[in-house]
N, CA, C and O atoms as a printed pandas DataFrame, in Angstrom:
     atom_number atom_name residue_name chain_id  residue_number  x_coord  y_coord  z_coord
0              1         N          MET        A               1    0.555   -1.124   -0.272
1              2        CA          MET        A               1    0.179   -0.034    0.163
2              3         C          MET        A               1    0.889    1.535   -0.154
3              4         O          MET        A               1    1.802    1.689    0.656
4              5         N          ASN        A               2    0.795    2.398   -0.811
5              6        CA          ASN        A               2    1.505    3.760   -0.836
6              7         C          ASN        A               2    0.881    4.192    0.057
7              8         O          ASN        A               2   -0.347    4.201    0.155
8              9         N          LYS        A               3    1.704    4.620    0.844
9             10        CA          LYS        A               3    0.813    5.698    2.448
10            11         C          LYS        A               3    1.561    7.126    1.668
11            12         O          LYS        A               3    2.625    7.092    1.049
12            13         N          SER        A               4    0.701    8.345    1.886
13            14        CA          SER        A               4    1.103    9.372    1.710
14            15         C          SER        A               4    1.265   10.015    3.416
15            16         O          SER        A               4    0.416   10.008    4.306
16            17         N          LEU        A               5    2.586   10.508    3.440
17            18        CA          LEU        A               5    2.868   11.430    4.899
18            19         C          LEU        A               5    3.030   12.882    4.498
19            20         O          LEU        A               5    3.228   13.430    3.413
20            21         N          LEU        A               6    2.849   13.399    5.969
21            22        CA          LEU        A               6    3.422   14.652    5.745
22            23         C          LEU        A               6    4.119   14.958    6.651
23            24         O          LEU        A               6    3.721   14.565    7.748
24            25         N          VAL        A               7    4.778   15.366    6.639
25            26        CA          VAL        A               7    6.271   16.166    7.927
26            27         C          VAL        A               7    5.607   16.955    8.419
27            28         O          VAL        A               7    5.019   17.753    7.690
28            29         N          ASP        A               8    5.469   17.014    9.748
29            30        CA          ASP        A               8    5.520   18.056   10.501
30            31         C          ASP        A               8    6.948   19.134   10.291
31            32         O          ASP        A               8    7.996   18.840    9.716
32            33         N          THR        A               9    6.562   20.555   11.013
33            34        CA          THR        A               9    8.218   20.775   10.577
34            35         C          THR        A               9    9.489   20.604   11.567
35            36         O          THR        A               9   10.673   20.791   11.285
36            37         N          HIS        A              10    8.776   20.087   13.138
37            38        CA          HIS        A              10    9.556   19.450   13.641
38            39         C          HIS        A              10   10.335   18.313   13.317
39            40         O          HIS        A              10   11.479   18.222   13.762
40            41         N          THR        A              11    9.878   17.490   12.637
41            42        CA          THR        A              11    9.622   16.513   12.122
42            43         C          THR        A              11   11.047   15.908   10.712
43            44         O          THR        A              11   11.663   14.886   10.410
44            45         N          LEU        A              12   10.918   17.411   10.251
45            46        CA          LEU        A              12   11.720   17.477    8.989
46            47         C          LEU        A              12   13.218   17.907    9.400
47            48         O          LEU        A              12   14.212   17.661    8.718
48            49         N          LEU        A              13   13.209   18.774   10.960
49            50        CA          LEU        A              13   14.190   19.473   11.264
50            51         C          LEU        A              13   15.434   18.165   11.851
51            52         O          LEU        A              13   16.658   18.075   11.766
52            53         N          TRP        A              14   14.170   17.159   12.546
53            54        CA          TRP        A              14   15.376   16.313   13.279
54            55         C          TRP        A              14   15.507   15.270   11.979
55            56         O          TRP        A              14   16.569   14.654   12.071
56            57         N          TYR        A              15   14.706   14.877   10.744
57            58        CA          TYR        A              15   15.192   13.939   10.368
58            59         C          TYR        A              15   16.667   14.334    9.623
59            60         O          TYR        A              15   17.596   13.648    9.197
60            61         N          ASP        A              16   16.375   15.940    9.693
61            62        CA          ASP        A              16   18.056   16.233    8.741
62            63         C          ASP        A              16   18.797   16.307    9.877
63            64         O          ASP        A              16   19.993   16.161    9.622
64            65         N          ASN        A              17   18.594   16.453   10.878
65            66        CA          ASN        A              17   19.672   16.833   11.857
66            67         C          ASN        A              17   19.840   15.975   12.982
67            68         O          ASN        A              17   20.984   15.619   13.263
68            69         N          GLU        A              18   18.825   15.568   13.703
69            70        CA          GLU        A              18   18.746   14.920   14.628
70            71         C          GLU        A              18   17.791   13.300   14.573
71            72         O          GLU        A              18   16.738   13.065   15.165
72            73         N          PRO        A              19   18.292   12.705   13.994
73            74        CA          PRO        A              19   17.162   11.505   13.545
74            75         C          PRO        A              19   17.093   10.843   14.932
75            76         O          PRO        A              19   15.954   10.629   15.346
76            77         N          ASP        A              20   17.905   10.560   15.551
77            78        CA          ASP        A              20   17.347   10.041   17.022
78            79         C          ASP        A              20   16.291   10.300   17.694
79            80         O          ASP        A              20   15.717    9.473   18.403
80            81         N          LYS        A              21   15.838   11.821   17.483
81            82        CA          LYS        A              21   14.642   12.416   18.297
82            83         C          LYS        A              21   13.607   11.493   17.486
83            84         O          LYS        A              21   12.530   11.460   18.081
84            85         N          LEU        A              22   13.610   11.006   16.729
85            86        CA          LEU        A              22   12.557   10.371   15.747
86            87         C          LEU        A              22   12.306    8.988   16.236
87            88         O          LEU        A              22   13.279    8.302   16.552
88            89         N          SER        A              23   11.033    8.482   16.335
89            90        CA          SER        A              23   10.934    7.396   16.533
90            91         C          SER        A              23   11.470    6.117   15.666
91            92         O          SER        A              23   11.995    6.272   14.563
92            93         N          GLY        A              24   11.286    4.849   16.271
93            94        CA          GLY        A              24   11.765    3.891   15.206
94            95         C          GLY        A              24   10.663    3.489   13.811
95            96         O          GLY        A              24   10.921    2.930   12.745
96            97         N          ALA        A              25    9.446    4.008   14.326
97            98        CA          ALA        A              25    8.570    3.670   13.597
98            99         C          ALA        A              25    8.403    4.923   12.246
99           100         O          ALA        A              25    8.094    4.717   11.072
100          101         N          VAL        A              26    8.720    6.183   12.905
101          102        CA          VAL        A              26    9.230    7.567   12.124
102          103         C          VAL        A              26    9.732    6.779   11.075
103          104         O          VAL        A              26    9.142    6.480   10.037
104          105         N          ARG        A              27   11.106    6.399   11.497
105          106        CA          ARG        A              27   12.004    6.321   10.916
106          107         C          ARG        A              27   12.221    5.039    9.643
107          108         O          ARG        A              27   12.966    4.944    8.668
108          109         N          LYS        A              28   11.772    4.671    9.893
109          110        CA          LYS        A              28   11.385    3.336    9.175
110          111         C          LYS        A              28   10.163    3.714    7.928
111          112         O          LYS        A              28   10.212    3.184    6.818
112          113         N          ALA        A              29    9.095    4.703    8.323
113          114        CA          ALA        A              29    7.918    4.808    7.591
114          115         C          ALA        A              29    8.939    5.842    6.398
115          116         O          ALA        A              29    9.035    5.467    5.229
116          117         N          LEU        A              30    9.521    6.915    6.801
117          118        CA          LEU        A              30    9.967    7.825    6.274
118          119         C          LEU        A              30   11.064    7.120    5.275
119          120         O          LEU        A              30   11.065    7.653    4.166
120          121         N          ARG        A              31   11.714    6.370    5.379
121          122        CA          ARG        A              31   12.820    5.575    4.545
122          123         C          ARG        A              31   12.012    4.370    3.668
123          124         O          ARG        A              31   12.591    3.689    2.822
124          125         N          ASN        A              32   10.692    4.231    3.983
125          126        CA          ASN        A              32    9.600    3.137    2.945
126          127         C          ASN        A              32   10.097    3.942    1.572
127          128         O          ASN        A              32   10.277    5.152    1.437
128          129         N          PRO        A              33   10.223    3.101    0.808
129          130        CA          PRO        A              33   10.342    3.252   -0.415
130          131         C          PRO        A              33    9.102    3.360   -1.576
131          132         O          PRO        A              33    9.149    3.680   -2.764
132          133         N          ASN        A              34    8.085    2.991   -0.791
133          134        CA          ASN        A              34    6.809    2.680   -1.334
134          135         C          ASN        A              34    5.896    4.026   -0.865
135          136         O          ASN        A              34    4.818    4.081   -1.457
136          137         N          ALA        A              35    6.119    5.004   -0.004
137          138        CA          ALA        A              35    5.408    5.689    0.496
138          139         C          ALA        A              35    5.962    7.185   -0.257
139          140         O          ALA        A              35    6.989    7.518   -0.848
140          141         N          THR        A              36    4.726    7.832    0.108
141          142        CA          THR        A              36    5.184    9.273   -0.678
142          143         C          THR        A              36    5.072    9.978    0.824
143          144         O          THR        A              36    4.105    9.808    1.567
144          145         N          ILE        A              37    6.032   10.660    1.088
145          146        CA          ILE        A              37    6.393   12.046    1.814
146          147         C          ILE        A              37    6.759   13.493    1.296
147          148         O          ILE        A              37    7.609   13.909    0.509
148          149         N          TYR        A              38    6.049   13.923    1.845
149          150        CA          TYR        A              38    5.771   15.448    1.468
150          151         C          TYR        A              38    6.054   16.300    2.610
151          152         O          TYR        A              38    5.919   15.898    3.766
152          153         N          VAL        A              39    6.454   17.497    2.300
153          154        CA          VAL        A              39    6.951   18.852    2.842
154          155         C          VAL        A              39    5.800   19.881    2.639
155          156         O          VAL        A              39    5.134   19.985    1.609
156          157         N          SER        A              40    5.684   20.506    3.588
157          158        CA          SER        A              40    4.634   21.676    3.330
158          159         C          SER        A              40    5.899   23.326    3.025
159          160         O          SER        A              40    7.026   23.439    3.507
160          161         N          PRO        A              41    5.242   24.260    2.190
161          162        CA          PRO        A              41    6.283   24.851    1.951
162          163         C          PRO        A              41    6.067   25.912    3.415
163          164         O          PRO        A              41    6.889   26.694    3.891
164          165         N          ILE        A              42    4.597   25.590    3.914
165          166        CA          ILE        A              42    4.807   26.054    5.190
166          167         C          ILE        A              42    5.976   25.654    6.374
167          168         O          ILE        A              42    6.609   26.480    7.032
168          169         N          SER        A              43    6.060   24.593    6.442
169          170        CA          SER        A              43    7.596   24.521    7.243
170          171         C          SER        A              43    8.572   25.246    6.943
171          172         O          SER        A              43    9.159   25.911    7.797
172          173         N          LEU        A              44    8.962   25.235    5.471
173          174        CA          LEU        A              44   10.350   25.968    4.924
174          175         C          LEU        A              44    9.955   27.144    5.513
175          176         O          LEU        A              44   10.715   27.541    6.397
176          177         N          TYR        A              45    8.733   27.997    5.221
177          178        CA          TYR        A              45    8.640   29.743    5.939
178          179         C          TYR        A              45    8.466   29.168    7.518
179          180         O          TYR        A              45    7.778   30.095    7.945
180          181         N          GLU        A              46    8.566   28.610    8.226
181          182        CA          GLU        A              46    8.203   28.584    9.406
182          183         C          GLU        A              46    9.981   28.426   10.329
183          184         O          GLU        A              46   10.370   28.949   11.373
184          185         N          ILE        A              47   10.670   27.495    9.371
185          186        CA          ILE        A              47   11.996   27.441    9.938
186          187         C          ILE        A              47   12.667   28.764    9.312
187          188         O          ILE        A              47   13.341   29.508   10.024
188          189         N          ALA        A              48   12.427   29.047    7.798
189          190        CA          ALA        A              48   13.185   30.639    7.506
190          191         C          ALA        A              48   12.850   31.556    8.468
191          192         O          ALA        A              48   13.850   32.050    8.989
192          193         N          GLN        A              49   11.890   31.931    8.859
193          194        CA          GLN        A              49   11.191   32.867   10.356
194          195         C          GLN        A              49   12.020   32.740   11.219
195          196         O          GLN        A              49   12.604   33.695   11.732
196          197         N          LYS        A              50   12.200   31.575   11.511
197          198        CA          LYS        A              50   12.973   31.453   12.994
198          199         C          LYS        A              50   14.889   31.612   12.842
199          200         O          LYS        A              50   15.586   32.270   13.615
200          201         N          VAL        A              51   15.304   30.953   11.853
201          202        CA          VAL        A              51   16.799   31.355   11.261
202          203         C          VAL        A              51   16.731   32.791   11.716
203          204         O          VAL        A              51   17.277   33.236   12.725
204          205         N          ARG        A              52   15.704   33.730   10.512
205          206        CA          ARG        A              52   15.981   35.276   10.224
206          207         C          ARG        A              52   16.085   35.619   11.751
207          208         O          ARG        A              52   17.050   36.288   12.120
208          209         N          LEU        A              53   15.008   35.139   12.797
209          210        CA          LEU        A              53   15.016   35.868   14.002
210          211         C          LEU        A              53   15.721   34.934   14.812
211          212         O          LEU        A              53   15.303   34.653   15.935
212          213         N          ASN        A              54   16.809   34.401   14.312
213          214        CA          ASN        A              54   17.499   33.784   14.769
214          215         C          ASN        A              54   17.319   32.989   16.092
215          216         O          ASN        A              54   18.111   33.010   17.034
216          217         N          SER        A              55   16.708   32.618   16.056
217          218        CA          SER        A              55   15.990   31.872   17.501
218          219         C          SER        A              55   16.376   29.871   16.617
219          220         O          SER        A              55   16.133   28.951   17.399
220          221         N          LEU        A              56   16.704   29.601   15.717
221          222        CA          LEU        A              56   17.015   28.585   15.152
222          223         C          LEU        A              56   18.013   28.629   14.099
223          224         O          LEU        A              56   17.948   28.042   13.018
224          225         N          PRO        A              57   19.306   29.679   14.687
225          226        CA          PRO        A              57   20.337   29.216   13.453
226          227         C          PRO        A              57   20.941   28.179   12.871
227          228         O          PRO        A              57   21.346   28.227   11.710
228          229         N          GLU        A              58   21.040   27.249   13.560
229          230        CA          GLU        A              58   21.586   25.601   13.048
230          231         C          GLU        A              58   20.572   25.146   11.553
231          232         O          GLU        A              58   20.885   24.524   10.538
232          233         N          ALA        A              59   19.398   25.717   11.945
233          234        CA          ALA        A              59   18.714   25.601   10.069
234          235         C          ALA        A              59   18.883   25.835    9.132
235          236         O          ALA        A              59   18.399   25.359    8.105
236          237         N          GLU        A              60   20.059   27.111    9.371
237          238        CA          GLU        A              60   20.155   27.685    8.142
238          239         C          GLU        A              60   20.677   27.253    6.687
239          240         O          GLU        A              60   20.392   27.564    5.530
240          241         N          GLU        A              61   21.780   26.191    7.452
241          242        CA          GLU        A              61   22.626   25.386    6.092
242          243         C          GLU        A              61   21.744   24.286    5.583
243          244         O          GLU        A              61   21.798   23.873    4.425
244          245         N          MET        A              62   20.833   23.778    6.612
245          246        CA          MET        A              62   19.326   23.090    5.596
246          247         C          MET        A              62   18.754   23.886    4.640
247          248         O          MET        A              62   18.261   23.488    3.584
248          249         N          LEU        A              63   18.826   25.028    5.029
249          250        CA          LEU        A              63   17.652   25.692    4.039
250          251         C          LEU        A              63   18.442   26.201    2.851
251          252         O          LEU        A              63   17.709   26.603    1.948
252          253         N          ASN        A              64   19.609   26.284    2.634
253          254        CA          ASN        A              64   20.525   26.951    1.974
254          255         C          ASN        A              64   20.364   25.923    1.061
255          256         O          ASN        A              64   20.219   26.162   -0.137
256          257         N          GLN        A              65   20.383   24.311    1.713
257          258        CA          GLN        A              65   20.526   23.515    0.867
258          259         C          GLN        A              65   19.180   22.442    0.345
259          260         O          GLN        A              65   19.145   21.273   -0.041
260          261         N          ILE        A              66   18.394   23.246    0.507
261          262        CA          ILE        A              66   17.085   22.504    0.890
262          263         C          ILE        A              66   16.790   21.660   -0.168
263          264         O          ILE        A              66   16.538   20.462   -0.038
264          265         N          HIS        A              67   16.820   22.319   -1.297
265          266        CA          HIS        A              67   16.105   21.552   -2.711
266          267         C          HIS        A              67   17.271   20.160   -2.808
267          268         O          HIS        A              67   16.832   19.095   -3.242
268          269         N          ILE        A              68   18.566   20.244   -2.433
269          270        CA          ILE        A              68   19.698   19.297   -2.634
270          271         C          ILE        A              68   19.019   17.883   -1.625
271          272         O          ILE        A              68   18.903   16.770   -2.136
272          273         N          ARG        A              69   18.659   18.133   -0.304
273          274        CA          ARG        A              69   18.151   17.751    0.668
274          275         C          ARG        A              69   16.818   16.925    0.540
275          276         O          ARG        A              69   16.774   15.699    0.640
276          277         N          LEU        A              70   15.699   17.770    0.299
277          278        CA          LEU        A              70   14.625   16.728   -0.419
278          279         C          LEU        A              70   14.948   15.630   -1.139
279          280         O          LEU        A              70   14.794   14.472   -0.750
280          281         N          ARG        A              71   15.565   16.099   -2.582
281          282        CA          ARG        A              71   15.868   15.449   -3.407
282          283         C          ARG        A              71   16.514   13.930   -2.622
283          284         O          ARG        A              71   15.932   12.846   -2.613
284          285         N          MET        A              72   17.524   14.161   -2.157
285          286        CA          MET        A              72   18.085   13.397   -1.124
286          287         C          MET        A              72   17.413   12.472   -0.544
287          288         O          MET        A              72   17.714   11.297   -0.760
288          289         N          TYR        A              73   16.311   12.823    0.356
289          290        CA          TYR        A              73   15.475   12.492    0.887
290          291         C          TYR        A              73   14.541   11.549    0.376
291          292         O          TYR        A              73   14.165   10.574    1.026
292          293         N          LYS        A              74   14.066   11.885   -1.049
293          294        CA          LYS        A              74   12.917   11.510   -1.502
294          295         C          LYS        A              74   11.699   12.272   -0.857
295          296         O          LYS        A              74   10.735   11.540   -0.635
296          297         N          PHE        A              75   11.550   13.603   -0.509
297          298        CA          PHE        A              75   10.605   14.324   -0.011
298          299         C          PHE        A              75   10.358   15.121   -0.973
299          300         O          PHE        A              75   11.227   15.646   -1.669
300          301         N          THR        A              76    8.838   15.317   -1.121
301          302        CA          THR        A              76    8.310   16.241   -2.094
302          303         C          THR        A              76    7.625   17.214   -1.837
303          304         O          THR        A              76    6.875   16.797   -0.955
304          305         N          ILE        A              77    7.334   18.445   -2.061
305          306        CA          ILE        A              77    6.853   19.654   -1.814
306          307         C          ILE        A              77    5.355   19.380   -2.289
307          308         O          ILE        A              77    4.764   19.004   -3.302
308          309         N          LEU        A              78    5.074   19.785   -0.968
309          310        CA          LEU        A              78    3.149   19.727   -1.380
310          311         C          LEU        A              78    2.652   20.878   -1.358
311          312         O          LEU        A              78    2.510   21.432   -0.268
312          313         N          PRO        A              79    2.245   21.555   -2.618
313          314        CA          PRO        A              79    1.785   22.970   -2.830
314          315         C          PRO        A              79    0.706   23.691   -2.054
315          316         O          PRO        A              79   -0.472   23.382   -2.236
316          317         N          VAL        A              80    0.981   24.447   -1.368
317          318        CA          VAL        A              80   -0.329   25.062   -0.516
318          319         C          VAL        A              80   -1.369   25.875   -1.936
319          320         O          VAL        A              80   -1.074   26.877   -2.587
320          321         N          ASN        A              81   -2.501   25.071   -2.039
321          322        CA          ASN        A              81   -3.614   25.759   -2.736
322          323         C          ASN        A              81   -4.775   26.304   -1.855
323          324         O          ASN        A              81   -4.784   26.202   -0.629
324          325         N          GLU        A              82   -5.798   26.919   -2.629
325          326        CA          GLU        A              82   -6.730   27.515   -1.990
326          327         C          GLU        A              82   -7.474   26.781   -0.920
327          328         O          GLU        A              82   -7.659   27.305    0.178
328          329         N          LEU        A              83   -8.067   25.134   -1.320
329          330        CA          LEU        A              83   -8.591   24.498   -0.536
330          331         C          LEU        A              83   -7.679   24.730    0.658
331          332         O          LEU        A              83   -8.203   25.090    1.712
332          333         N          HIS        A              84   -6.438   24.568    0.593
333          334        CA          HIS        A              84   -5.706   24.434    2.168
334          335         C          HIS        A              84   -5.913   25.716    2.914
335          336         O          HIS        A              84   -6.036   25.623    4.136
336          337         N          ALA        A              85   -5.969   26.870    2.371
337          338        CA          ALA        A              85   -5.827   28.154    2.735
338          339         C          ALA        A              85   -7.690   28.034    3.557
339          340         O          ALA        A              85   -8.075   28.497    4.631
340          341         N          LEU        A              86   -8.395   27.301    2.595
341          342        CA          LEU        A              86   -9.838   27.733    3.322
342          343         C          LEU        A              86  -10.154   26.612    4.051
343          344         O          LEU        A              86  -11.241   26.548    4.625
344          345         N          ARG        A              87   -9.420   25.794    4.103
345          346        CA          ARG        A              87  -10.003   24.676    5.321
346          347         C          ARG        A              87   -9.195   24.813    6.525
347          348         O          ARG        A              87   -9.588   24.554    7.663
348          349         N          ALA        A              88   -8.028   25.242    6.196
349          350        CA          ALA        A              88   -7.204   26.094    7.367
350          351         C          ALA        A              88   -8.007   27.189    8.353
351          352         O          ALA        A              88   -7.957   27.112    9.580
352          353         N          ALA        A              89   -8.710   28.161    7.669
353          354        CA          ALA        A              89   -9.355   29.236    7.755
354          355         C          ALA        A              89  -10.831   28.152    8.958
355          356         O          ALA        A              89  -11.034   28.412   10.144
356          357         N          HIS        A              90  -11.336   27.398    8.413
357          358        CA          HIS        A              90  -12.451   27.098    8.524
358          359         C          HIS        A              90  -11.967   25.708    9.732
359          360         O          HIS        A              90  -12.898   25.266   10.405
360          361         N          LEU        A              91  -10.958   25.262    9.891
361          362        CA          LEU        A              91  -11.218   24.504   11.111
362          363         C          LEU        A              91  -11.842   24.627   12.541
363          364         O          LEU        A              91  -11.893   25.662   13.207
364          365         N          ASP        A              92  -12.309   23.381   12.899
365          366        CA          ASP        A              92  -13.334   23.675   14.361
366          367         C          ASP        A              92  -11.906   22.738   15.217
367          368         O          ASP        A              92  -11.663   21.546   15.405
368          369         N          TRP        A              93  -11.226   24.024   15.551
369          370        CA          TRP        A              93   -9.939   23.707   16.407
370          371         C          TRP        A              93   -9.532   24.896   17.317
371          372         O          TRP        A              93   -9.515   26.011   16.796
372          373         N          ASP        A              94   -9.249   24.784   18.442
373          374        CA          ASP        A              94   -8.984   26.307   19.119
374          375         C          ASP        A              94   -7.710   26.389   18.853
375          376         O          ASP        A              94   -7.230   27.478   19.166
376          377         N          HIS        A              95   -6.735   25.381   18.231
377          378        CA          HIS        A              95   -5.217   26.196   18.280
378          379         C          HIS        A              95   -5.379   27.145   17.596
379          380         O          HIS        A              95   -6.291   27.347   16.793
380          381         N          ARG        A              96   -4.356   27.908   17.909
381          382        CA          ARG        A              96   -4.210   29.381   16.831
382          383         C          ARG        A              96   -3.256   29.712   16.029
383          384         O          ARG        A              96   -3.240   30.682   15.272
384          385         N          ASP        A              97   -2.141   28.614   16.238
385          386        CA          ASP        A              97   -0.809   28.667   15.336
386          387         C          ASP        A              97   -1.147   28.736   13.984
387          388         O          ASP        A              97   -2.127   28.111   13.577
388          389         N          PRO        A              98   -0.416   29.464   13.181
389          390        CA          PRO        A              98   -1.315   29.810   11.467
390          391         C          PRO        A              98   -0.733   28.866   10.958
391          392         O          PRO        A              98   -1.369   28.294   10.073
392          393         N          PHE        A              99    0.876   28.243   11.333
393          394        CA          PHE        A              99    1.311   27.241   10.826
394          395         C          PHE        A              99    0.864   25.997   11.109
395          396         O          PHE        A              99    0.373   25.236   10.274
396          397         N          ASP        A             100    0.987   25.809   12.036
397          398        CA          ASP        A             100    0.127   24.667   12.567
398          399         C          ASP        A             100   -1.105   23.790   11.591
399          400         O          ASP        A             100   -1.412   22.716   11.074
400          401         N          ARG        A             101   -1.531   25.356   11.851
401          402        CA          ARG        A             101   -3.378   25.248   11.179
402          403         C          ARG        A             101   -3.388   24.940    9.458
403          404         O          ARG        A             101   -4.350   24.387    8.925
404          405         N          MET        A             102   -2.289   25.344    8.765
405          406        CA          MET        A             102   -1.921   25.053    7.675
406          407         C          MET        A             102   -1.428   23.398    7.114
407          408         O          MET        A             102   -1.781   22.564    6.280
408          409         N          ILE        A             103   -0.453   23.572    8.116
409          410        CA          ILE        A             103   -0.088   21.579    7.871
410          411         C          ILE        A             103   -1.183   20.663    8.115
411          412         O          ILE        A             103   -1.339   19.547    7.621
412          413         N          ALA        A             104   -1.953   21.302    8.976
413          414        CA          ALA        A             104   -2.969   20.200    9.298
414          415         C          ALA        A             104   -3.985   20.266    8.482
415          416         O          ALA        A             104   -4.662   19.250    8.322
416          417         N          ALA        A             105   -4.239   21.200    7.947
417          418        CA          ALA        A             105   -5.350   21.552    6.817
418          419         C          ALA        A             105   -4.799   20.555    5.303
419          420         O          ALA        A             105   -5.561   19.917    4.576
420          421         N          GLN        A             106   -3.219   20.682    5.139
421          422        CA          GLN        A             106   -2.873   20.425    3.999
422          423         C          GLN        A             106   -3.186   18.510    4.017
423          424         O          GLN        A             106   -3.554   17.794    3.085
424          425         N          ALA        A             107   -2.887   18.167    5.353
425          426        CA          ALA        A             107   -2.942   16.907    5.632
426          427         C          ALA        A             107   -4.190   16.295    5.542
427          428         O          ALA        A             107   -4.195   15.101    5.242
428          429         N          LEU        A             108   -5.503   16.998    5.785
429          430        CA          LEU        A             108   -6.804   16.501    5.864
430          431         C          LEU        A             108   -7.045   16.681    4.254
431          432         O          LEU        A             108   -7.377   15.676    3.626
432          433         N          GLU        A             109   -6.934   17.564    3.764
433          434        CA          GLU        A             109   -7.105   17.736    2.293
434          435         C          GLU        A             109   -6.525   16.456    1.675
435          436         O          GLU        A             109   -7.249   15.712    1.013
436          437         N          GLU        A             110   -5.745   16.298    1.800
437          438        CA          GLU        A             110   -5.210   15.702    0.951
438          439         C          GLU        A             110   -4.778   13.991    1.255
439          440         O          GLU        A             110   -4.151   13.196    0.554
440          441         N          GLN        A             111   -5.206   13.891    2.170
441          442        CA          GLN        A             111   -5.629   12.511    2.966
442          443         C          GLN        A             111   -4.049   12.376    3.672
443          444         O          GLN        A             111   -3.808   11.260    4.132
444          445         N          CYS        A             112   -3.310   13.075    3.757
445          446        CA          CYS        A             112   -1.890   12.250    4.293
446          447         C          CYS        A             112   -2.451   12.044    5.753
447          448         O          CYS        A             112   -3.538   12.421    6.188
448          449         N          VAL        A             113   -1.366   11.296    6.460
449          450        CA          VAL        A             113   -0.950   11.305    7.427
450          451         C          VAL        A             113    0.295   11.897    8.327
451          452         O          VAL        A             113    1.487   11.765    8.047
452          453         N          LEU        A             114   -0.261   12.592    9.491
453          454        CA          LEU        A             114    0.663   13.987   10.002
454          455         C          LEU        A             114    1.740   13.398   10.492
455          456         O          LEU        A             114    1.457   12.717   11.478
456          457         N          VAL        A             115    2.953   13.381   10.186
457          458        CA          VAL        A             115    4.408   12.806   10.644
458          459         C          VAL        A             115    4.475   14.109   12.387
459          460         O          VAL        A             115    5.295   15.028   12.366
460          461         N          THR        A             116    3.983   14.013   13.049
461          462        CA          THR        A             116    4.190   14.666   14.146
462          463         C          THR        A             116    4.033   14.072   15.573
463          464         O          THR        A             116    3.206   13.282   16.028
464          465         N          LYS        A             117    5.509   14.959   16.349
465          466        CA          LYS        A             117    4.944   13.759   17.713
466          467         C          LYS        A             117    4.099   15.710   18.833
467          468         O          LYS        A             117    3.886   15.873   20.034
468          469         N          ASP        A             118    3.968   16.359   18.032
469          470        CA          ASP        A             118    3.115   17.822   18.630
470          471         C          ASP        A             118    1.866   17.330   19.271
471          472         O          ASP        A             118    1.036   17.102   18.391
472          473         N          ALA        A             119    1.401   17.073   20.486
473          474        CA          ALA        A             119    0.540   16.875   20.994
474          475         C          ALA        A             119   -0.784   17.468   20.854
475          476         O          ALA        A             119   -1.902   17.055   21.163
476          477         N          ALA        A             120   -0.208   18.971   20.092
477          478        CA          ALA        A             120   -2.127   20.014   19.947
478          479         C          ALA        A             120   -2.702   19.216   18.655
479          480         O          ALA        A             120   -3.866   19.392   18.296
480          481         N          PHE        A             121   -1.758   18.259   17.922
481          482        CA          PHE        A             121   -2.604   18.112   16.618
482          483         C          PHE        A             121   -3.674   16.785   17.056
483          484         O          PHE        A             121   -4.766   16.674   16.499
484          485         N          THR        A             122   -3.289   15.976   17.938
485          486        CA          THR        A             122   -4.426   14.951   18.685
486          487         C          THR        A             122   -5.809   15.592   18.781
487          488         O          THR        A             122   -6.829   14.917   18.643
488          489         N          SER        A             123   -5.832   17.159   19.067
489          490        CA          SER        A             123   -7.282   17.519   19.516
490          491         C          SER        A             123   -8.282   17.345   18.202
491          492         O          SER        A             123   -9.472   17.029   18.196
492          493         N          LEU        A             124   -7.447   17.642   17.148
493          494        CA          LEU        A             124   -8.082   17.894   15.718
494          495         C          LEU        A             124   -8.652   16.681   15.597
495          496         O          LEU        A             124   -7.928   15.711   15.824
496          497         N          LYS        A             125  -10.255   16.423   15.166
497          498        CA          LYS        A             125  -10.921   15.385   14.573
498          499         C          LYS        A             125  -10.339   15.159   13.413
499          500         O          LYS        A             125   -9.690   16.077   12.912
500          501         N          GLY        A             126  -10.449   13.810   12.695
501          502        CA          GLY        A             126  -10.091   13.382   11.440
502          503         C          GLY        A             126   -8.668   13.536   11.463
503          504         O          GLY        A             126   -8.325   12.463   10.967
504          505         N          LEU        A             127   -7.842   14.027   11.659
505          506        CA          LEU        A             127   -6.921   14.159   11.787
506          507         C          LEU        A             127   -5.708   12.972   12.098
507          508         O          LEU        A             127   -5.167   12.875   13.199
508          509         N          ARG        A             128   -5.367   12.049   10.869
509          510        CA          ARG        A             128   -4.264   11.175   11.285
510          511         C          ARG        A             128   -2.856   10.967   11.894
511          512         O          ARG        A             128   -2.252   10.350   11.017
512          513         N          ILE        A             129   -2.235   11.109   12.668
513          514        CA          ILE        A             129   -1.364   11.280   13.125
514          515         C          ILE        A             129   -0.051    9.686   13.156
515          516         O          ILE        A             129   -0.362    8.520   12.911
516          517         N          MET        A             130    0.779    9.992   13.378
517          518        CA          MET        A             130    2.353    8.859   13.353
518          519         C          MET        A             130    3.324    9.427   14.130
519          520         O          MET        A             130    3.784   10.552   13.934
520          521         N          TRP        A             131    3.650    8.679   15.009
521          522        CA          TRP        A             131    4.873    8.926   15.584
522          523         C          TRP        A             131    5.293    7.776   16.117
523          524         O          TRP        A             131    6.376    7.724   16.700
């Protein structure tokens, strides 16, 4: 079965730089050649903002090589579209973080499993999570 996974921002960062922080199941799933692994441009924006504000300077090198690394990891960018934006705006979810809302909306719209350790996502009805 070909499974589609969308990695949360911290999952991408840890896969790139601290893979021991990922669960064994997540490492295995992200290396599965039959899985489609997506990265949201929202995650790249979030990382770039944190690098710019100097709260995540260690991610600057990854951002500078993002296309090379995504190709190396066999991850694909999942473009944001109007359905994602509208879904994010209308989610029945108290969580206010705009990055998380967009990533959750993309996972829901595209029927992806969200790969995240962030417990905030567990309260969103219908969202499938893996960790």
